[in-house]
C-alpha positions in Angstrom: 0.0 -0.1 0.1 1.1 3.4 -0.8 0.1 6.1 1.7 -0.9 9.0 0.5 -2.0 11.1 3.2 -2.6 10.3 6.6 -5.7 8.0 7.5 -8.4 10.0 8.4 -10.5 9.9 11.5 -14.1 8.6 10.3 -18.0 9.1 11.4 -19.8 5.6 11.0 -18.0 4.8 7.9 -19.3 2.8 4.8 -16.8 1.1 1.8 -18.4 1.2 -1.3 -16.4 -0.2 -3.9 -16.0 -0.6 -7.6 -13.9 -2.5 -10.4 -13.4 -1.8 -14.1 -13.4 -4.9 -16.3 -15.5 -8.1 -16.1 -17.6 -6.8 -13.1 -18.9 -3.4 -15.0 -20.6 -4.2 -17.9 -21.3 -0.1 -19.5 -19.0 1.3 -16.9 -22.2 1.5 -14.9 -20.6 0.4 -11.6 -17.4 2.2 -11.7 -19.1 5.1 -13.1 -21.0 5.3 -10.1 -18.3 5.3 -7.4 -16.7 7.7 -9.7 -20.0 10.5 -9.4 -19.9 10.1 -5.7 -16.1 10.8 -5.6 -16.9 14.0 -7.5 -20.3 15.1 -6.2 -18.6 14.9 -3.0 -15.3 16.5 -3.4 -13.6 13.0 -2.6 -9.7 13.0 -1.0 -7.4 10.2 -1.8 -5.9 9.4 0.9 -4.0 5.7 -0.2 -3.4 3.8 -4.1 -2.3 0.2 -3.8 1.3 -0.4 -5.4 0.5 -1.3 -8.7 3.5 -3.1 -9.1 1.8 -5.7 -7.0 -1.5 -6.4 -8.4 -1.1 -5.4 -12.5 0.2 -6.5 -15.4 0.9 -3.4 -17.6 0.9 -5.6 -20.8 -3.1 -5.8 -20.2 -3.3 -2.5 -18.6 -1.1 -0.1 -19.9 0.2 2.6 -18.2 -0.5 6.4 -19.5 1.7 8.8 -20.1 0.6 12.9 -20.7 1.9 16.5 -20.5 2.1 18.5 -17.2 3.2 22.0 -18.4 5.5 20.5 -20.7 6.9 17.5 -18.2 5.7 14.0 -19.3 4.4 12.4 -16.5 2.8 8.7 -16.2 -0.1 7.3 -14.5 0.0 3.4 -13.3 -3.0 1.5 -13.5 -4.2 1.0 -9.7 -6.7 0.8 -7.0 -7.1 4.3 -5.1 -8.9 5.1 -1.6 -10.4 7.9 -1.3 -13.1 9.5 1.9 -15.9 11.7 1.6 -18.2 13.3 4.3 -22.3 13.3 4.1 -23.5 16.1 5.9 -27.0 16.9 7.1 -28.4 15.6 10.2 -26.2 12.1 11.2 -23.3 12.8 9.5 -21.2 9.9 8.2 -18.7 9.3 5.2 -18.0 7.3 2.8 -14.7 5.5 2.3 -14.5 5.0 -1.6 -12.6 2.4 -3.4 -12.1 2.8 -6.7 -9.9 0.7 -9.5 -9.6 -1.8 -12.0 -9.8 -5.4 -11.7 -6.2 -7.2 -10.8 -4.6 -9.2 -12.7 -3.2 -11.0 -10.7 -3.1 -12.8 -6.6 -6.6 -11.5 -5.6 -6.7 -12.8 -2.5 -3.6 -10.2 -1.4 -5.5 -7.7 -3.2 -8.6 -8.2 -0.7 -6.8 -8.8 2.3 -5.2 -5.2 1.6 -8.3 -3.5 1.4 -9.4 -5.3 4.5 -6.5 -3.7 6.2 -7.7 -0.5 5.2 -11.0 -1.2 6.3 -10.4 -2.8 9.5 -8.1 0.2 10.3 -10.8 2.8 9.4 -13.8 1.4 11.3 -15.6 0.5 8.4 -19.1 -0.5 9.1 -20.3 -2.0 6.2 -18.7 -3.3 2.6 -20.8 -2.1 -0.6 -19.2 -3.1 -3.7 -21.3 -2.2 -6.9 -21.4 -4.2 -10.1 -23.0 -4.7 -13.9 -23.7 -7.7 -16.2 -25.2 -8.0 -19.3 -28.4 -9.3 -19.2 -31.9 -10.3 -21.5 -33.1 -6.8 -20.1 -35.0 -4.3 -21.9 -34.0 -0.4 -22.7 -37.0 1.1 -21.9 -37.8 -0.7 -18.6 -36.2 0.2 -15.2 -33.0 -1.5 -14.9 -33.1 -4.4 -12.4 -30.9 -3.8 -9.4 -29.8 -7.2 -7.2 -28.8 -6.8 -3.8 -27.2 -10.0 -2.3 -25.0 -10.9 0.6 -23.7 -14.1 1.9 -24.6 -13.4 5.4 -28.0 -14.4 6.0 -28.9 -12.5 8.7 -27.8 -9.3 7.0 -30.1 -10.4 4.0 -33.1 -10.8 6.5 -32.3 -7.7 7.8 -31.7 -5.4 4.8 -34.2 -7.3 2.7 -31.4 -8.5 0.5 -31.1 -12.0 -1.6 -28.8 -14.6 -0.2 -26.3 -15.4 -3.0 -26.9 -18.8 -4.4 -24.7 -19.0 -7.4 -21.5 -21.5 -8.4 -19.8 -20.8 -11.6 -16.7 -18.3 -12.5 -16.5 -15.0 -10.6 -14.6 -11.6 -10.4 -13.1 -9.7 -8.0 -16.6 -8.3 -6.7 -17.1 -11.9 -6.1 -13.8 -12.6 -4.5 -14.2 -9.3 -2.2 -17.6 -10.3 -0.9 -16.2 -13.7 0.5 -13.5 -12.1 1.9 -15.2 -9.8 3.7 -17.5 -12.5 4.8 -14.6 -14.6 6.0 -13.2 -11.3 8.1 -16.5 -11.4 9.8 -17.0 -7.6 7.7 -20.8 -7.1 6.5 -20.6 -7.2 2.9 -23.2 -6.3 0.1 -23.3 -6.3 -3.2 -25.5 -4.4 -5.5 -25.8 -5.8 -9.5 -27.1 -3.6 -12.5 -28.5 -5.8 -15.3 -27.4 -4.0 -18.6 -29.0 -4.5 -21.6 -26.6 -7.0 -23.5 -27.7 -5.1 -27.2 -27.1 -1.9 -26.0 -23.5 -2.5 -23.7 -20.8 0.4 -24.7 -20.5 2.4 -22.6 -21.7 4.6 -20.7 -25.1 3.7 -19.4 -25.7 6.3 -17.0 -29.6 4.9 -16.9 -27.8 1.5 -15.1 -25.3 4.0 -13.3 -28.5 6.0 -11.8 -29.9 3.1 -10.4 -27.2 1.4 -8.9 -26.9 5.1 -7.1 -30.7 5.3 -6.0 -30.6 1.6 -4.8 -27.2 2.3 -2.8 -28.8 5.5 -1.1 -31.7 2.9 -0.1 -29.4 0.7 1.6 -27.0 3.3 3.3 -30.1 5.6 4.1 -28.4 8.8 2.7 -28.9 11.3 -0.1 -27.1 10.9 -2.7 -26.8 14.2 -5.2 -27.6 13.2 -8.5 -26.4 16.5 -10.5 -27.3 15.5 -14.1 -28.1 12.0 -14.3 -31.3 11.8 -14.6 -31.2 14.2 -17.8 -28.3 12.0 -19.1 -30.5 9.0 -18.4 -33.6 10.4 -20.4 -31.0 11.3 -23.2 -29.7 8.1 -23.4 -33.0 6.3 -23.8 -34.4 8.8 -26.2 -31.2 8.3 -28.4 -31.8 4.3 -27.9 -34.9 4.7 -28.4 -34.3 6.0 -32.4 -31.5 3.7 -32.9 -34.1 0.4 -32.3 -36.9 2.3 -34.4 -34.0 2.3 -37.2 -33.8 -1.5 -37.7 -37.4 -3.8 -37.7 -35.2 -6.9 -35.7 -34.0 -5.0 -33.2 -37.3 -3.1 -32.1 -39.2 -6.7 -32.8 -36.7 -8.2 -30.3 -37.3 -5.1 -28.1 -40.7 -5.8 -27.6 -40.3 -9.7 -27.2 -38.2 -8.5 -23.4 -40.3 -6.1 -22.5 -43.3 -8.4 -23.0 -41.3 -11.0 -21.1 -40.2 -8.4 -18.3 -43.7 -7.4 -17.8 -45.2 -10.9 -17.8 -42.5 -11.8 -15.2 -43.1 -8.7 -12.9 -46.8 -8.5 -12.6 -47.3 -9.9 -9.3 -44.5 -7.7 -8.1 -45.8 -4.1 -9.3 -47.4 -4.3 -5.1 -47.4 -1.7 -2.5 -44.1 -2.2 -1.1 -42.2 -1.5 -5.3 -45.0 1.6 -4.8 -43.9 2.6 -1.5 -40.6 2.6 -1.8 -40.6 4.8 -4.8 -42.8 7.3 -3.0 -40.9 7.5 -0.2 -37.1 8.5 -2.3 -40.0 11.1 -4.0 -40.3 12.5 -0.1 -36.9 12.2 0.7 -36.0 14.4 -2.4 -38.6 16.5 -2.0 -37.9 17.4 1.9 -34.3 18.1 1.2 -35.2 20.3 -1.4 -32.5 19.1 -3.9 -32.9 18.4 -7.8 -35.5 16.5 -8.9 -36.8 12.8 -8.1 -36.2 9.3 -9.1 -36.0 8.6 -12.7 -37.6 6.5 -14.1 -35.6 6.0 -17.4 -32.4 7.2 -17.5 -29.1 7.2 -19.8 -26.6 8.8 -22.3 -26.8 9.5 -26.0 -24.0 7.7 -27.0 -24.1 4.5 -26.2 -25.1 1.8 -29.5 -26.8 -1.0 -30.4 -24.1 -3.5 -30.0 -22.9 -6.4 -28.1 -19.6 -4.9 -28.4 -18.0 -2.1 -29.8 -17.2 -4.3 -32.7 -20.6 -6.5 -33.4 -23.4 -6.3 -35.1 -27.2 -5.8 -33.7 -28.8 -8.9 -31.9 -31.0 -10.7 -33.9 -34.8 -11.0 -32.6 -34.5 -14.2 -31.5 -33.4 -14.5 -28.2 -29.4 -14.7 -28.6 -27.0 -16.6 -26.6 -24.7 -14.2 -24.4 -21.2 -14.2 -23.8 -20.3 -17.1 -21.5 -18.8 -14.2 -18.6 -21.3 -11.9 -18.8 -24.6 -13.6 -18.4 -24.1 -15.3 -15.1 -26.6 -15.0 -12.4 -25.8 -11.7 -10.7 -25.8 -13.1 -7.1 -22.7 -14.5 -7.9 -21.7 -11.7 -5.6 
């Protein structure tokens, strides 16, 4: 660990982490943590030593000019802290980086060492995966944990996933074994519009995080970006009849599956969020459509639009969100 500044004294800290790469479809999770860092003006106090965890042929350093002086930025994971004000102020420890190339157990142990030293009470790890979900509907968010008591107390799913996992799953299990309460929040990103950014998924993650840790998160321009994203994807889908037909198929499947759940609890949760934002005097309420117009109807940046038949998703992306 490279300590950039002294370890701060924190109030009721929660650690919120996200990692670019396999666990970050549409860059939704890493963008969510970046948003928190930007809106609350986070102060970086530590960074992991890049030499220990990254293959620089996979994640290459970048060279840039600072007043005519060449400098290098190394891929790594950084920790910053933000203070959330209000009647009950608390601190968030933000962990933002890239999924490591090697030594995952040491990587997690190092992060947990800082969590212990800072007195972190809860670790929340954000992730995003590709799924069979239409862009026209609210983004599904799954909250999962390996702790049965935490699942019951916070209305989460207890993970039952078996199969390949990423650093999100490894860090969550490391927290469980260390006795640190941990939750993973997963956003499902439409596989046919997977190219980042995806502000709709980012906004959905932040809304769920807000409910989970009971803080009001300033959303800035995210709701408007989300609406613009959806309008842009709507226009792109309308230009291809096969894609439009496929989206309609996903809509029908989603609406049928969720019909029994469109009930009092979900409506009450949305209304409570609306009241919190109205009473707080902040920017407008929860958006049911979120996004950014720079997306494309692609499986990947170089791919072709999805056909209307149910596709075979990439093996590493169609895993159950409860993996982590």
